N, C-alpha and C positions, 0 to 999 in steps of 0.2 A: 504493500500500500504506500509505503514511504517513497518508493521509487517513482510512483505515478505522480507525486507532487514535486519531483525534482525539476528545478528551473534550469533552463539552458540559456547561455548568452546569446543575445540577438544582435547581429551586426547589420547595420543599415548599409545600403548600397553607397559606396564611396564614389562621389563624382570626381572624375579626374580634373585636376586644375588645368585650365587652358591658358595658353600664353595670350597676353593682351594684344589685341589687334593694333591699337594705336597707343604709342608712348611718345613722350617728348624727348628732345635731344639731351637736355640736361640730366634727366633721370636715367636715361640709358647710359650716358657716359659715367655717371656715378654708380651705376648698377644698383639703383634703389627702385622699389616698387612705385610705379606711376599709375595714377588713377585718372589720367586725362580722358580715357575712354568713358568713364562714368560721369565725370564733371562736364564733359562736352555734351553728353546726352541730356544734361539738365540745364543747358544754356550758359554754362560758364566758359570763359575763354582760356583758363589756365588750370593746370593740375594743382592739387593741394600743396605739394612741395614748392613749386615755383611761386605760387601765390603767397605762401608764408615767407619765402626768401625775398620776395619783391623783385624777381628777375623775369626776363622774357621767357615765354613758354612757346617753343616751336615744335611742330610735329616732325618726328623722324620718319622718313620714308622707309618702308619695309623692304628688305632685300631677300626675303625667303622664297616666295614663288609668286607667279603672276596671279594665281587664283586668290591668294590672300591679299595681294595688293588691290584687287578689284572689289573686295568685300567691304572695304571701309566706306567708299561713297554710297554703296547700297544701304549700309546700316544707318545712314543719316547722322552719324556722329559728328562729322565735320560741317554739317549743314546748320551753321549758326546764323539763324535769320536775324538775330539781334545785331550781329556784327555787319551783316549785309545792309542793314538799314542805316548804317552810319553811326550807331550808338557805341559807347565805350564797351570794351570787353568786360563781361561779368567776372567777378572774383569768387572762387569757391569759399565756403565758410572755413575759418581757421580757429584754432584755440578752443574756446568754449562752444563755438558754433559748429565744431566738427561733428561728424556723424557719431551716433551713439555706439555703433558697433566698434569703431576704433577705440573709443574711450573704454568700453567694456573689455576689449581685448587687452588693453594696457593694464587695467586694474586687475584682471584675472592673472596676468603674468606676474604682476607685482606681488600679489598675495602669495604666490608660490616662491618668490625670491627672498622675502624678508625673513622667513623662518621664525617669526615672532621676536626678532631682535629689535633693539631700539635704533631709530634712525634720526638723522638731524632734522631740525626745523627747516633748514635750507640745505639739503644734501647736494653739494656742488658737483654735479655729474660731469661738468666740463673740465674737472681736474683729470679725468681719464681720457684715454685715447678715443678718437671718433669711433662710432659704432661700426661693426662689420658691414653695414649697408653702404658705407661711403668709403671712398679712397682717401689716402693721405693727401696733404696739400701738394706735395711734390707730384703726385700722380694727376691731380686735378689741373695743375698749371702747366704740366709738361705732357701733353697727350702723346707726343712722339715717343716717349720713354715708357709708355704703359706696358709694353710687352716685356719689360724687364722686371715687372712687379707681379706678384701672384694675384690671381683673380679672386675677388671677394664674392662669396656665394650669398645669394639673397636668403639669409636664414630667417626662420620664423621670428616674429616679434618677441615672443616669450623667451626664446632661447637666448637672444642677445641681451635681454634685460637681466635675466637671472644668472648669466655667466659672469665670472670674475672680470672686473675691469680695473685697469690701472688708475688708482686714485680714490677708490671707494673707502679708504680708511678715514675719510672725512665725514662719513655718513651720520655719525651720531654724536658729534662733539657738542652741538648746540641744542640738541633735542630735549635732554632731560630737564634742564631748568625751565624751558619754555613749554613743556608738555607737548613738544613736537612729536613724541612717540605715539600720542593718541592718533595723530593724523599721518602716521608714517606711510601708510599705503597710498594715500592720495598724493602726498609730497613726492614719493618715489615715482608714481605714475606720471605726474606732471613733469618731473625732471627728465625722465626717460623720453617722454613725448617731445620735450623741447630739443633733446639731443637728436632725435630722429628727424625733426623738421628744421633744425637750426644749422645744418651743414650748407654753407653758402658756396656757390661756385666762384672760386677766386679768379680774379683777373690774372693775366700772364704777368709773372714777376721775373725780371731779369736777375739772374744769379751769377756770381763770379764763376769762372771756369774751375774745374776740379783741382788743377794744379795750384791755383791761388788759394783755394780753400784749404789745401793741405798745408801751405805755408802759414795760413792764419791759425790753424790748429796748433802748429808747433810754437808759434808766438804766444798763444794763450797758455799752453802748459809751461812755458819757460818763464813768463813774466806775470801772468794773472792768476794762475790756479791757486797759489798760496792764499790769496785774499778773496778768491771767488771760486771755491771748489764745487761748482755746480754742473760741470761737464766732466765725464769720465772717459778714459781712453777706450774702454771696451764698449761704450754706448754712444760715443759722439757721432759716429757715422750714421747710426740709426736716427739720432736727433736731427741731424742735418737733412737726411732724406725725408723725414716727416714734416719738417717745419721750415718754410722760407723765412719766417720771422727769426728763428735761431740763426740761420745762415747770415742774414743781414746784420744781426746784432754782433755775431762773432766777427764778421768782416769789419764792422765799425770799430770795435775795440782794437783788433789786431792791426788794422791799417793805420790807426792813429798812433799806436805805440811803435810799430816798426813798419813804416810804409814801404811797399815793394818798389824796386827800381823800374820794373817793367810797367807798361801802361795798365792802369787800374782806375777804378772809380774813387772819387774823393770820399773821406769819411762823412762829410755832410750829405752826400748822396745816399749812403747806406742809412744814415740817421733818418732822413726823410722817408725812406722805405719802411723802416722800423715803425715810425709813427703812423704811417698809413695802414700798415698791417695790424698794429695793435689797436689803435683807436677805431679802425674799421671792423673790429671783431672778426678778422680773418683767421685767427688762430683759436680753435675751440678748446685746446688743451691747456689747462691752467699751469701745469708744470713747465711747459714750453714757454709760456708767457713769463713766468717767474725767472727762468734761466735767461731769457732775453733781456729782461729789465736789469738783471744783475750785471750784464755785460755793458749796458749803456753807461755805467759808472765811469768808464774811461773816455767820456766825451762831454764837452760843455761848450756850446757855441758862444756864450757870453756870461759874465758874472751875474749873479742874481741880485744886482743892485735894485732891480724892480721885480715885482712878482711876475713870474712867467713859468711856463710848463716845460722848460728844458733843463732845469737845475737838478742837481743830484738830490736835493731835499724833496723835490716834487716826485721824482721817480722812485726814490726809496720809500716815501710815504704810500705811493700807489701800490708798490710791491707788498708792503706790510699789510695793507687793507685786503689785498687779494689773498695773501697767505692766511690771514686770520679768517677770512670767509671760507677758505678751504680747510681750516682746522689745523694748520701746520703748527700753531702755537700750543697745541695739546698733544700729549703722547697718546697714540691710538691704543685702544683696548685690544685684547688678544684676538677676539673674533673679527674685529674690524680690519686689523692688519692682514689677516688671512684672506679676506675678500679682496683686498686692494691690489696688489701687484706693485705697489710703490715701495722702493727701497727705503726702509726707515732711516738709514744713514743719510741718504740724499735729502730726506725731509729735514733732518736736523741741520745739515750743512746749509741748506737754503735759508732756513729760518735764522740761524745765527749769523749768516752773512749780512742780512738786512738789519739785524739787531745791532751788530757792531758798527755798521755805517751810520745808523740812526744816532747812536750814542756819541760818535765823533762829531757829527753835524751839530748835535745839541750844544756842545761846548764851544765849537769854533764859530758858530753863527748865532749863539744865544737863543736857540730854539727850544721849545718845550719837548720833552721826551714823549714820543707817540706810544711806545709800548709800555704797558704796566706789567711788571714781572709777576705781580700778584695774580694776574689772569692767566699765567702760563704755567704749565707743569712739564714741559718738555725739558729733558735734562741737557746739560752742557755737552758739547760734542766730545767724543773720545776717538782714539785711534781705530776702534772697531767700526766707526762710521765711515771709514775711508777704504776704498778697494785696495789701496796700496799704502802701507804704513811707512811713509817717508818723512824726511825732515820737513817738507812743506806742510804736511798734515800736523806735525807738532807745532810749527810756527802758528798755524791758523788757530789751534786750540789755545795757545798762550795769548794770542791777539784778542780773541773773544773774551777771555778772562780779564785782560787789561781794560778793554772797552766797557766791560760791566762796571768796573770801578770808576772809569772816566765819566760814565753816565751819571753815577751817583754824585760825583763832584760837580758836574754841570747843574744838577738839580739844586745842590746846596748853594752854589754861587748865585743862582737866579732867585732863590727864596730868602736868603739871609740879609739882603739889603746892604747897607754901607758900613756895617760894624764887623770888620774882618778880625779885629783884635779879640773880641769875645766870641766870635763864631768861626775861628780857624778850624777847618775840618781835620782834627787830630786823628780820628779813627780812619778816615779815608786816606790821609797822608801815610799812616802806618800800613794801610793796605797796599799803597804804591811801593813802599819800601819792602814789604814782604814779597810782592810780586818780583821785584828785582833781585832780592836776596835768595829767593827760591828757584831762580832760573837754573836749569841744568847746565852743566859746563859746556856742552856742545851747542847750547843756544845763547850763551853769554856773549855780550858785545866784545869782540876781540880788539880792543883799543888800548890795552895796557902798555904796549910799546909804541915807539915813535913811528912805526909803519905797520900796516896790516898785512900779515902773511896769509892767513886763512880767511880770505874775504868771501862773504856770502851776502848777496844783495837782500835776501829775505830777512836775515837776522839783523842787518843794518836798518832796514825799513821797520822792523818790529819795534825798535827802540825810539823811533822818531816821535810817535804820539806820546810815549811815556815821558820823554824829556820835555816836550812842549807843555805838557800839563804841569810838570814840576815848575816850569817858568811861570805859568799862570798863577800858581799858588804862592809864588815868592816874588811877585811884583807889588809894589806899594804905590797906590795912587797918591799923587801930590798935586799942588796947585800949578806945577810946572807942566809944560806940554809933554815932557818925556817922563814916564813912570820911573820910579827908583827901583833898582834891582838889588835883591839880597844875594849873598854869595852862592846859594843853591841855584838861583836863576842864572847867574853868570856862568857857573860851571856847566849847567845843563845846556846853555846856548853854545858854549865852546865845544861840548860833545856833539851837538847837532852839526856844527861846522866841520868837525872831524869826520862824521859820517858822510856828509856831502862831499868832502874832499876825497874820501876813499872811492866814492861812486864816480866823481868827475874824472879821477885819474884813470878810470877804466873805460872811458867813452861817454857817450851821451846818457842823459838821465830821463829819457822819454817814458820809461816804464814807471816812473814815480806817479802816484795818484794825485789828483787835483788838490787834495787837502794838504799836500806837501808845501804848497804856497803859504798856507797858514803857519805851518811849522817854521818856515823861514821867517815869516813876519814876527812871530813871537821871539825867535832867537835874535832878530835884529834889534828889538826893543832893549833886551838885556845887554847886548854888546854895545849899543850906542851909549848906554849909561856907563858901562865899564871903560869906555875910551875917555870919559871925563876925569878918570882917576889916573894920576901921573904914573903910578907904578904898573898900571894895567893897560895904558893907552896903546903902546906898540903892539902887544899881542892881540888886543881887541881889534885893532885895525886889520891885522892879518886874517882873523876869523871873519870880519865883515866882508872883506874882499871875496872870500870863498862863498859866503851866503849870497852876495850880489851876483857872482858868476852863476850860481845855481838858479837864481831867480830869472836871469836872462835866458837860461836854457829852458826853464819851465814856461816862460811866456810864449814860446813857440807852440805850445799845446794848450796852455791854460790862460785865458784872458785875465784871471784874477791876479796873476803874478805882476801885472802892470800896476795894480793898486798898491802893492807893497813897495814896488820900486819908486813910485811917486811919493809915497809916504816917507821912505828913507831920505829922499832928497829934501823934503820939507823939514824933517826932524834934524837932519845933519846941518842944514843951513840956519837953524834956529839960534839966535844969539845966546840963549841959555845953555846951549850944548857945546860950548867951546871946550876944546881938549885941555885937560889939566886944570880945569876950574876947581875941582875938589882934589886936594892933594893928600891930606893926612887925616881925614875923618874916618877913623877905623875904630871908634870907641863904642859903637852900638852893636847889638847882637842881631842875628838872623831871626826873623819872626817865628820860624819853626823851633828855634832854640828856646824862645820864650815859653813855648808850650811843651817843653821836655823832649823835643826831637833833635837828635844830632843830624844835621843836614848832610853830613858826609855819608850817612847810611844810604842815601839815595843813589850813590855811585859806587857799587861794589866792583864795577868793571873799569873804573878810572884809576889812573896813577899819575904821578908827576910827569911821566913821559907822554901822556895822552895829547897835551897841547901846552902852549906857553902859559895860558891862563890857568890850566890845571896845575902846572908846576908851582905857580905862585900861591894859588888858593889852598892847595893841599899841603904845600910846604910850610905855610904859615897859618895854622889853624886859629890863631888868636886874632887874625885880621877879620873884622866884621865891618860891613858897610852901613852907612847911615840909612835910616828909613826915609828921611826927606832932607832937603838941602839945609834947612835950618837946624836939624837935629832936635826938634821940639817934639810935640805930641805925635804919637803914632797915628798915621792916617789910614783909614780903611781902604780896601781894594774892592772895587766893584767891576765885574767883568764887562758889563754893558758900558760903563763909563770909559773903560779902556779903549773901546772902539771909537769913542767920540773924538779921539785925537786925529782920526783920519778924515774928518768931515771937511777940513779945509781944502784937501786935494781931490775930493770927490763929493761935491755938494749934492749930487743926485742920489747918493746912497743914504738910505735911512739907517739909523743907529742899529748896529747888530747885524746888518745885511752885508757883511764884508765878503762873503763867499757865495 
């Protein structure tokens, strides 16, 4: 009896899917499903994909057989009476107006893909690679090379949504506090739908030939990788093949640092292409966008004396906001990282690159810090985050740690006002000293002798921001146009001159970043004060000539260098800056000594052989410089007021907008 009630599976007749008779050229080239056949029958002039992208939709003539070619006119699909009557072509519904079947299909596929896990309130799907329905940017803009790439199969919608995608680690970073998990299915559905419809057919982009690109890659790894480890040797070719934006950004940085001798485009040309591709949303992959913005750091068409969208401050802030939207400031959870295909080490390197730059800009331009560390739980980078554990990786890690302290000093100087005596950042000064004292021997600045035998440009550059910040902390604002420098500031300026001398002796310094102009400007202030002291004047002039030579080299790349060159001329010609005016005023202590800090501890790498000024300052520890010319009450130092000294040679610059 039980067998008589046994149920048998019933299979309906499966209708074979037929190839669409009419498709448009754009969808066919991108190998995505085209619904022109359905939309044309309803009176619309474009398919859904072309209508969403806002591009022209042209019918592709069929090449299969004559019988199929003649069926289209008979079906009446192309008989658009509305267009024949002279009216504008109708546009198919998009977004919320799309057909219910497509929305339902997306929701069903999403319900199978989230597996009950939390998702972000704004899961940034464009951090991942374009969907398998579309080709890469290189394939879209170079049709002649399509045969060299694998053909993408038109996979079912549910398959490509539920499959792992590069970048999905950002899915749940913002969802829990905002209850986005409740709407995770709808958010995921909308994000995936945007990815399907958001692929835009890029215009043809002229790219440099492969041999030039190879040279640009070598320049990047030699000069830029230490401070911008966002491209790896094993993946750079894939990045360049996928993204014309990355190609132009790499060409911009490399051609500016080491311009080829053969005919090539100017850096400004590459920069315009980068802006067109980025602001035109031609690159759907967030990681590629972040890598490209990181490379723009080696270009500046003009100083930010006025607000514009070409400054390093602008680009760094844009990158930080994009990275935060993508969740790079948060460490991914175990399940999220498994779904994403994004290298966790790359995530950290990207984030901390922009963090370090933002901290440096905060102190040199008197800007507020954009990143609040309380909102971040991503750990500091380690050697495990690099595919190759090299010296460059170690320098990057130490640089990020230094910039973290520099950012705290920038906040302190902007918030404490004009009372530096009672608000000297003792703890932060000790952090600087600990950073220098804890430096491994192979990363220590090799300037203990009168000549540098083991020269490494990365180690030399690593100490430039450190020394510049020591100068900032040990300058005293006075009523005179030129700030008064304490011994720590003078020795730090002399060490900067020694670093620049070592670099200049080995050729040009085009690889130095734009902020190096500010390092030179801070060193110049301390050296100009040192030349007023009879015992220091000759050696101070020697260091000043080195800094001037470096600024003249830097102005070939960075317009900001001209600001400091003009400022030097004004300050040098000031009547109060005559050489030897102060002769024996050595009776006051360094400001750090007043707070229990031995200023010599800033310089574990220096010796009397480092420079002429170092020989005098370290040889006579009892010599202390006056705080101001009159030797009276200590005057506070305010970072913003320091930049006011440059107003006379650049009236158009607002206070604090020196870089």
